[in-house]
Biopython code that builds the backbone (N, CA, C, O; Angstrom):
import numpy as np
from Bio.PDB.StructureBuilder import StructureBuilder

atoms = [
    (1, "MET", "N", (0.848, -1.176, 0.000)),
    (1, "MET", "CA", (0.000, 0.000, 0.000)),
    (1, "MET", "C", (0.892, 1.236, 0.000)),
    (1, "MET", "O", (1.847, 1.320, 0.771)),
    (2, "ASN", "N", (0.580, 2.180, -0.855)),
    (2, "ASN", "CA", (1.375, 3.393, -0.950)),
    (2, "ASN", "C", (1.038, 4.369, 0.171)),
    (2, "ASN", "O", (-0.091, 4.433, 0.657)),
    (3, "GLU", "N", (2.050, 5.118, 0.557)),
    (3, "GLU", "CA", (1.837, 6.185, 1.544)),
    (3, "GLU", "C", (1.069, 7.327, 0.886)),
    (3, "GLU", "O", (1.310, 7.634, -0.282)),
    (4, "PRO", "N", (0.160, 7.955, 1.605)),
    (4, "PRO", "CA", (-0.536, 9.101, 1.028)),
    (4, "PRO", "C", (0.448, 10.236, 0.746)),
    (4, "PRO", "O", (1.383, 10.465, 1.513)),
    (5, "SER", "N", (0.228, 10.936, -0.353)),
    (5, "SER", "CA", (1.140, 12.021, -0.712)),
    (5, "SER", "C", (0.808, 13.265, 0.100)),
    (5, "SER", "O", (-0.255, 13.366, 0.713)),
    (6, "TRP", "N", (1.737, 14.202, 0.088)),
    (6, "TRP", "CA", (1.528, 15.463, 0.796)),
    (6, "TRP", "C", (0.377, 16.242, 0.164)),
    (6, "TRP", "O", (-0.233, 17.086, 0.821)),
    (7, "ARG", "N", (0.075, 15.966, -1.107)),
    (7, "ARG", "CA", (-1.017, 16.677, -1.776)),
    (7, "ARG", "C", (-2.369, 16.351, -1.145)),
    (7, "ARG", "O", (-3.252, 17.207, -1.101)),
    (8, "ARG", "N", (-2.535, 15.152, -0.669)),
    (8, "ARG", "CA", (-3.815, 14.803, -0.037)),
    (8, "ARG", "C", (-4.030, 15.608, 1.232)),
    (8, "ARG", "O", (-5.121, 16.132, 1.458)),
    (9, "LEU", "N", (-3.017, 15.709, 2.047)),
    (9, "LEU", "CA", (-3.129, 16.506, 3.267)),
    (9, "LEU", "C", (-3.351, 17.976, 2.916)),
    (9, "LEU", "O", (-4.180, 18.645, 3.533)),
    (10, "ALA", "N", (-2.611, 18.478, 1.928)),
    (10, "ALA", "CA", (-2.788, 19.867, 1.496)),
    (10, "ALA", "C", (-4.187, 20.063, 0.921)),
    (10, "ALA", "O", (-4.803, 21.105, 1.147)),
    (11, "GLY", "N", (-4.695, 19.085, 0.187)),
    (11, "GLY", "CA", (-6.044, 19.173, -0.371)),
    (11, "GLY", "C", (-7.110, 19.217, 0.710)),
    (11, "GLY", "O", (-8.068, 19.983, 0.612)),
    (12, "ILE", "N", (-6.948, 18.402, 1.735)),
    (12, "ILE", "CA", (-7.891, 18.413, 2.860)),
    (12, "ILE", "C", (-7.874, 19.780, 3.535)),
    (12, "ILE", "O", (-8.925, 20.343, 3.844)),
    (13, "GLY", "N", (-6.678, 20.306, 3.760)),
    (13, "GLY", "CA", (-6.571, 21.636, 4.372)),
    (13, "GLY", "C", (-7.197, 22.706, 3.504)),
    (13, "GLY", "O", (-7.873, 23.602, 4.010)),
    (14, "ALA", "N", (-6.977, 22.620, 2.197)),
    (14, "ALA", "CA", (-7.547, 23.614, 1.284)),
    (14, "ALA", "C", (-9.072, 23.530, 1.262)),
    (14, "ALA", "O", (-9.747, 24.558, 1.199)),
    (15, "ILE", "N", (-9.615, 22.325, 1.312)),
    (15, "ILE", "CA", (-11.064, 22.161, 1.346)),
    (15, "ILE", "C", (-11.643, 22.768, 2.621)),
    (15, "ILE", "O", (-12.659, 23.461, 2.573)),
    (16, "LEU", "N", (-11.010, 22.514, 3.746)),
    (16, "LEU", "CA", (-11.488, 23.082, 5.006)),
    (16, "LEU", "C", (-11.409, 24.607, 4.998)),
    (16, "LEU", "O", (-12.312, 25.285, 5.488)),
    (17, "LEU", "N", (-10.315, 25.143, 4.437)),
    (17, "LEU", "CA", (-10.204, 26.600, 4.327)),
    (17, "LEU", "C", (-11.254, 27.174, 3.382)),
    (17, "LEU", "O", (-11.807, 28.243, 3.641)),
    (18, "LEU", "N", (-11.529, 26.471, 2.294)),
    (18, "LEU", "CA", (-12.562, 26.905, 1.358)),
    (18, "LEU", "C", (-13.925, 26.958, 2.043)),
    (18, "LEU", "O", (-14.665, 27.928, 1.876)),
    (19, "ILE", "N", (-14.256, 25.937, 2.801)),
    (19, "ILE", "CA", (-15.539, 25.906, 3.511)),
    (19, "ILE", "C", (-15.615, 27.039, 4.526)),
    (19, "ILE", "O", (-16.643, 27.708, 4.631)),
    (20, "LEU", "N", (-14.545, 27.258, 5.269)),
    (20, "LEU", "CA", (-14.524, 28.344, 6.254)),
    (20, "LEU", "C", (-14.678, 29.698, 5.576)),
    (20, "LEU", "O", (-15.472, 30.529, 6.016)),
    (21, "PHE", "N", (-13.915, 29.922, 4.500)),
    (21, "PHE", "CA", (-14.000, 31.185, 3.761)),
    (21, "PHE", "C", (-15.408, 31.408, 3.232)),
    (21, "PHE", "O", (-15.962, 32.499, 3.362)),
    (22, "TRP", "N", (-15.986, 30.366, 2.634)),
    (22, "TRP", "CA", (-17.306, 30.490, 2.039)),
    (22, "TRP", "C", (-18.362, 30.769, 3.109)),
    (22, "TRP", "O", (-19.257, 31.586, 2.892)),
    (23, "ALA", "N", (-18.269, 30.106, 4.248)),
    (23, "ALA", "CA", (-19.231, 30.311, 5.329)),
    (23, "ALA", "C", (-19.164, 31.737, 5.864)),
    (23, "ALA", "O", (-20.196, 32.365, 6.100)),
    (24, "VAL", "N", (-17.950, 32.247, 6.055)),
    (24, "VAL", "CA", (-17.796, 33.623, 6.550)),
    (24, "VAL", "C", (-18.308, 34.620, 5.510)),
    (24, "VAL", "O", (-18.980, 35.591, 5.856)),
    (25, "LEU", "N", (-17.992, 34.379, 4.250)),
    (25, "LEU", "CA", (-18.447, 35.269, 3.186)),
    (25, "LEU", "C", (-19.971, 35.326, 3.122)),
    (25, "LEU", "O", (-20.546, 36.414, 3.076)),
    (26, "ILE", "N", (-20.613, 34.198, 3.118)),
    (26, "ILE", "CA", (-22.071, 34.161, 3.018)),
    (26, "ILE", "C", (-22.717, 34.702, 4.289)),
    (26, "ILE", "O", (-23.745, 35.375, 4.216)),
    (27, "ALA", "N", (-22.133, 34.422, 5.447)),
    (27, "ALA", "CA", (-22.680, 34.952, 6.696)),
    (27, "ALA", "C", (-22.598, 36.477, 6.739)),
    (27, "ALA", "O", (-23.408, 37.122, 7.405)),
    (28, "SER", "N", (-21.637, 37.048, 6.042)),
    (28, "SER", "CA", (-21.526, 38.508, 6.024)),
    (28, "SER", "C", (-22.695, 39.156, 5.289)),
    (28, "SER", "O", (-22.945, 40.350, 5.462)),
    (29, "PHE", "N", (-23.407, 38.397, 4.483)),
    (29, "PHE", "CA", (-24.589, 38.912, 3.785)),
    (29, "PHE", "C", (-25.878, 38.693, 4.573)),
    (29, "PHE", "O", (-26.955, 39.026, 4.077)),
    (30, "ALA", "N", (-25.801, 38.154, 5.763)),
    (30, "ALA", "CA", (-26.991, 37.776, 6.523)),
    (30, "ALA", "C", (-27.935, 38.950, 6.762)),
    (30, "ALA", "O", (-29.150, 38.793, 6.643)),
    (31, "GLY", "N", (-27.405, 40.108, 7.092)),
    (31, "GLY", "CA", (-28.267, 41.265, 7.339)),
    (31, "GLY", "C", (-29.059, 41.674, 6.114)),
    (31, "GLY", "O", (-30.243, 41.995, 6.209)),
    (32, "THR", "N", (-28.409, 41.661, 4.974)),
    (32, "THR", "CA", (-29.067, 42.044, 3.729)),
    (32, "THR", "C", (-30.049, 40.968, 3.272)),
    (32, "THR", "O", (-31.201, 41.262, 2.950)),
    (33, "VAL", "N", (-29.590, 39.744, 3.247)),
    (33, "VAL", "CA", (-30.429, 38.646, 2.761)),
    (33, "VAL", "C", (-31.621, 38.422, 3.689)),
    (33, "VAL", "O", (-32.694, 38.025, 3.235)),
    (34, "GLY", "N", (-31.441, 38.672, 4.970)),
    (34, "GLY", "CA", (-32.519, 38.492, 5.939)),
    (34, "GLY", "C", (-33.710, 39.406, 5.707)),
    (34, "GLY", "O", (-34.810, 39.116, 6.178)),
    (35, "ARG", "N", (-33.514, 40.500, 4.992)),
    (35, "ARG", "CA", (-34.612, 41.425, 4.687)),
    (35, "ARG", "C", (-35.343, 41.068, 3.397)),
    (35, "ARG", "O", (-36.362, 41.682, 3.080)),
    (36, "TRP", "N", (-34.850, 40.100, 2.658)),
    (36, "TRP", "CA", (-35.471, 39.683, 1.401)),
    (36, "TRP", "C", (-36.695, 38.814, 1.690)),
    (36, "TRP", "O", (-36.815, 38.249, 2.777)),
    (37, "PRO", "N", (-37.596, 38.708, 0.723)),
    (37, "PRO", "CA", (-38.698, 37.738, 0.877)),
    (37, "PRO", "C", (-38.151, 36.309, 1.002)),
    (37, "PRO", "O", (-37.070, 35.994, 0.505)),
    (38, "VAL", "N", (-38.907, 35.479, 1.663)),
    (38, "VAL", "CA", (-38.449, 34.128, 1.979)),
    (38, "VAL", "C", (-38.068, 33.346, 0.723)),
    (38, "VAL", "O", (-37.080, 32.612, 0.739)),
    (39, "ILE", "N", (-38.822, 33.485, -0.355)),
    (39, "ILE", "CA", (-38.518, 32.721, -1.564)),
    (39, "ILE", "C", (-37.167, 33.152, -2.146)),
    (39, "ILE", "O", (-36.413, 32.308, -2.631)),
    (40, "LEU", "N", (-36.851, 34.446, -2.107)),
    (40, "LEU", "CA", (-35.551, 34.913, -2.580)),
    (40, "LEU", "C", (-34.427, 34.432, -1.673)),
    (40, "LEU", "O", (-33.343, 34.095, -2.149)),
    (41, "GLN", "N", (-34.681, 34.400, -0.374)),
    (41, "GLN", "CA", (-33.678, 33.868, 0.553)),
    (41, "GLN", "C", (-33.395, 32.405, 0.240)),
    (41, "GLN", "O", (-32.242, 31.973, 0.230)),
    (42, "ALA", "N", (-34.454, 31.648, -0.015)),
    (42, "ALA", "CA", (-34.284, 30.227, -0.324)),
    (42, "ALA", "C", (-33.479, 30.049, -1.607)),
    (42, "ALA", "O", (-32.579, 29.211, -1.667)),
    (43, "LEU", "N", (-33.800, 30.836, -2.632)),
    (43, "LEU", "CA", (-33.063, 30.741, -3.897)),
    (43, "LEU", "C", (-31.602, 31.140, -3.712)),
    (43, "LEU", "O", (-30.710, 30.507, -4.277)),
    (44, "PHE", "N", (-31.352, 32.186, -2.926)),
    (44, "PHE", "CA", (-29.984, 32.622, -2.650)),
    (44, "PHE", "C", (-29.198, 31.503, -1.967)),
    (44, "PHE", "O", (-28.089, 31.170, -2.384)),
    (45, "HIS", "N", (-29.777, 30.932, -0.922)),
    (45, "HIS", "CA", (-29.071, 29.878, -0.183)),
    (45, "HIS", "C", (-28.903, 28.616, -1.019)),
    (45, "HIS", "O", (-27.906, 27.909, -0.870)),
    (46, "LEU", "N", (-29.844, 28.325, -1.880)),
    (46, "LEU", "CA", (-29.693, 27.194, -2.786)),
    (46, "LEU", "C", (-28.532, 27.434, -3.743)),
    (46, "LEU", "O", (-27.707, 26.548, -3.966)),
    (47, "ALA", "N", (-28.474, 28.636, -4.307)),
    (47, "ALA", "CA", (-27.410, 28.963, -5.269)),
    (47, "ALA", "C", (-26.032, 28.940, -4.603)),
    (47, "ALA", "O", (-25.105, 28.326, -5.130)),
    (48, "VAL", "N", (-25.888, 29.596, -3.462)),
    (48, "VAL", "CA", (-24.563, 29.626, -2.828)),
    (48, "VAL", "C", (-24.203, 28.286, -2.211)),
    (48, "VAL", "O", (-23.024, 27.979, -2.033)),
    (49, "GLY", "N", (-25.218, 27.478, -1.881)),
    (49, "GLY", "CA", (-24.962, 26.138, -1.376)),
    (49, "GLY", "C", (-24.412, 25.212, -2.441)),
    (49, "GLY", "O", (-23.688, 24.264, -2.134)),
    (50, "ILE", "N", (-24.750, 25.481, -3.689)),
    (50, "ILE", "CA", (-24.233, 24.694, -4.804)),
    (50, "ILE", "C", (-22.931, 25.287, -5.335)),
    (50, "ILE", "O", (-22.031, 24.553, -5.742)),
    (51, "ALA", "N", (-22.831, 26.617, -5.329)),
    (51, "ALA", "CA", (-21.685, 27.304, -5.942)),
    (51, "ALA", "C", (-20.346, 26.959, -5.281)),
    (51, "ALA", "O", (-19.322, 26.945, -5.964)),
    (52, "TRP", "N", (-20.325, 26.685, -3.991)),
    (52, "TRP", "CA", (-19.047, 26.418, -3.333)),
    (52, "TRP", "C", (-18.437, 25.086, -3.795)),
    (52, "TRP", "O", (-17.253, 24.830, -3.575)),
    (53, "ILE", "N", (-19.247, 24.254, -4.430)),
    (53, "ILE", "CA", (-18.759, 22.960, -4.887)),
    (53, "ILE", "C", (-17.890, 23.091, -6.141)),
    (53, "ILE", "O", (-17.027, 22.246, -6.382)),
    (54, "ALA", "N", (-18.107, 24.143, -6.942)),
    (54, "ALA", "CA", (-17.398, 24.311, -8.218)),
    (54, "ALA", "C", (-15.873, 24.221, -8.095)),
    (54, "ALA", "O", (-15.255, 23.542, -8.915)),
    (55, "PRO", "N", (-15.241, 24.862, -7.122)),
    (55, "PRO", "CA", (-13.777, 24.760, -7.041)),
    (55, "PRO", "C", (-13.273, 23.409, -6.524)),
    (55, "PRO", "O", (-12.072, 23.145, -6.558)),
    (56, "LEU", "N", (-14.167, 22.570, -6.056)),
    (56, "LEU", "CA", (-13.724, 21.290, -5.497)),
    (56, "LEU", "C", (-13.204, 20.317, -6.546)),
    (56, "LEU", "O", (-12.255, 19.581, -6.276)),
    (57, "LYS", "N", (-13.801, 20.293, -7.740)),
    (57, "LYS", "CA", (-13.382, 19.313, -8.745)),
    (57, "LYS", "C", (-11.907, 19.461, -9.098)),
    (57, "LYS", "O", (-11.172, 18.476, -9.022)),
    (58, "PRO", "N", (-11.432, 20.674, -9.489)),
    (58, "PRO", "CA", (-10.000, 20.777, -9.787)),
    (58, "PRO", "C", (-9.125, 20.549, -8.558)),
    (58, "PRO", "O", (-8.024, 20.010, -8.674)),
    (59, "LEU", "N", (-9.600, 20.952, -7.392)),
    (59, "LEU", "CA", (-8.822, 20.753, -6.170)),
    (59, "LEU", "C", (-8.682, 19.263, -5.855)),
    (59, "LEU", "O", (-7.595, 18.804, -5.506)),
    (60, "LEU", "N", (-9.754, 18.522, -5.975)),
    (60, "LEU", "CA", (-9.690, 17.080, -5.739)),
    (60, "LEU", "C", (-8.845, 16.385, -6.798)),
    (60, "LEU", "O", (-8.091, 15.462, -6.489)),
    (61, "ARG", "N", (-8.969, 16.829, -8.049)),
    (61, "ARG", "CA", (-8.144, 16.247, -9.116)),
    (61, "ARG", "C", (-6.667, 16.473, -8.813)),
    (61, "ARG", "O", (-5.850, 15.563, -8.961)),
    (62, "TRP", "N", (-6.326, 17.695, -8.387)),
    (62, "TRP", "CA", (-4.931, 17.998, -8.065)),
    (62, "TRP", "C", (-4.446, 17.138, -6.904)),
    (62, "TRP", "O", (-3.335, 16.612, -6.950)),
    (63, "SER", "N", (-5.253, 16.991, -5.880)),
    (63, "SER", "CA", (-4.799, 16.210, -4.727)),
    (63, "SER", "C", (-4.626, 14.732, -5.069)),
    (63, "SER", "O", (-3.837, 14.039, -4.426)),
    (64, "GLN", "N", (-5.353, 14.243, -6.074)),
    (64, "GLN", "CA", (-5.236, 12.847, -6.474)),
    (64, "GLN", "C", (-4.132, 12.612, -7.514)),
    (64, "GLN", "O", (-3.412, 11.615, -7.450)),
    (65, "THR", "N", (-4.007, 13.549, -8.478)),
    (65, "THR", "CA", (-3.113, 13.299, -9.614)),
    (65, "THR", "C", (-1.945, 14.268, -9.721)),
    (65, "THR", "O", (-0.952, 13.965, -10.382)),
    (66, "GLY", "N", (-2.048, 15.421, -9.083)),
    (66, "GLY", "CA", (-1.011, 16.436, -9.220)),
    (66, "GLY", "C", (-1.240, 17.351, -10.403)),
    (66, "GLY", "O", (-0.406, 18.214, -10.678)),
    (67, "GLN", "N", (-2.355, 17.188, -11.118)),
    (67, "GLN", "CA", (-2.695, 18.029, -12.263)),
    (67, "GLN", "C", (-3.995, 18.765, -11.974)),
    (67, "GLN", "O", (-4.918, 18.211, -11.377)),
    (68, "TRP", "N", (-4.055, 20.022, -12.406)),
    (68, "TRP", "CA", (-5.263, 20.823, -12.177)),
    (68, "TRP", "C", (-6.351, 20.519, -13.201)),
    (68, "TRP", "O", (-7.541, 20.624, -12.902)),
    (69, "ARG", "N", (-5.938, 20.142, -14.412)),
    (69, "ARG", "CA", (-6.905, 19.868, -15.479)),
    (69, "ARG", "C", (-6.895, 18.392, -15.825)),
    (69, "ARG", "O", (-5.916, 17.680, -15.605)),
    (70, "ALA", "N", (-8.023, 17.959, -16.375)),
    (70, "ALA", "CA", (-8.136, 16.560, -16.800)),
    (70, "ALA", "C", (-7.217, 16.326, -17.994)),
    (70, "ALA", "O", (-6.947, 17.239, -18.774)),
    (71, "ASP", "N", (-6.753, 15.120, -18.124)),
    (71, "ASP", "CA", (-5.898, 14.740, -19.247)),
    (71, "ASP", "C", (-6.731, 14.803, -20.531)),
    (71, "ASP", "O", (-7.740, 14.107, -20.637)),
    (72, "PRO", "N", (-6.328, 15.622, -21.503)),
    (72, "PRO", "CA", (-7.140, 15.768, -22.715)),
    (72, "PRO", "C", (-7.090, 14.544, -23.629)),
    (72, "PRO", "O", (-7.917, 14.420, -24.532)),
    (73, "ARG", "N", (-6.146, 13.651, -23.413)),
    (73, "ARG", "CA", (-6.040, 12.448, -24.260)),
    (73, "ARG", "C", (-7.178, 11.484, -23.939)),
    (73, "ARG", "O", (-7.467, 11.240, -22.767)),
    (74, "PRO", "N", (-7.826, 10.935, -24.961)),
    (74, "PRO", "CA", (-8.890, 9.961, -24.694)),
    (74, "PRO", "C", (-8.321, 8.656, -24.140)),
    (74, "PRO", "O", (-7.207, 8.249, -24.471)),
    (75, "LYS", "N", (-9.109, 8.024, -23.298)),
    (75, "LYS", "CA", (-8.690, 6.740, -22.721)),
    (75, "LYS", "C", (-8.989, 5.621, -23.699)),
    (75, "LYS", "O", (-9.997, 5.660, -24.405)),
    (76, "ASP", "N", (-8.123, 4.632, -23.744)),
    (76, "ASP", "CA", (-8.301, 3.487, -24.668)),
    (76, "ASP", "C", (-9.294, 2.497, -24.115)),
    (76, "ASP", "O", (-9.568, 1.478, -24.749)),
]
sb = StructureBuilder()
sb.init_structure("model")
sb.init_model(0)
sb.init_chain("A")
sb.init_seg("    ")
for serial, (resi, resn, name, xyz) in enumerate(atoms, 1):
    if name == "N":
        sb.init_residue(resn, " ", resi, " ")
    sb.init_atom(name, np.array(xyz, "f"), 0.0, 1.0, " ", f" {name:<3s}", serial, name[0])
structure = sb.get_structure()
């Protein structure tokens, strides 16, 4: 069994920092968003709840392979 690379630990740390950053950022809008109608609040929270996932794919790919982008060569 191979030892986990340093990228996995760095990836875990980066994911935790991303979640913390995103939570603080969205919480800073609480006063403004709290005055919106409930349906707009729900749509806002749905959108930002999905949006934080976007940076995870390249981050997870990097932690697994060391590359930020997928290999453009087709698999046989």
